[in-house]
C-alpha positions, 0 to 999 in steps of 0.5 A: 822768330826766323833769321832774314840775315846770315852773320858773316865774320871777315877774317879781319874780324874774326882776328879783332875778336881773338885780340880783344879776348887776348887783351881783356884775358891779361887781367880776367880770363873769365871776364874776356869770354864773358865779353866776347860772349855779349858781343857776339850776342849783340851782333846776331841781333843784327840778323833780325834787324840789320838797321839796328845799328847806325851810320857812322859820322865818318862822311867817308865810312857813310860813304862806304856803306858801312854801319856801326854796333856800339858794345860797350867801348867797341865799335863793330862795322859792318855791311849789309850786302843782300841777305848777308851782315858782313862784319869788317871790324871790332875795334875799340872805340878810342883807335882811329877806325877810319884808318883801320877800315 
């Protein structure tokens, strides 16, 4: 099946992935690479099914048209812009993500 949407990581989301990999790599470099690969594989689902995520419970984030895809303990916040999925942040669920967006 051909992708209908293009996945684009904004700079902050790219930096988040690097920080996640580096953090996990402190304990297990192999697990770090595997987790980031898993996260990116899950995100690619959005190219076919952009509404696979959900609308955030936070009304301010929902009003700002964010969607969120949960991957283990991490939340990937994205917006659908025409045929592009813009990934804004990938944040651990324990963080104050409303403040970070």
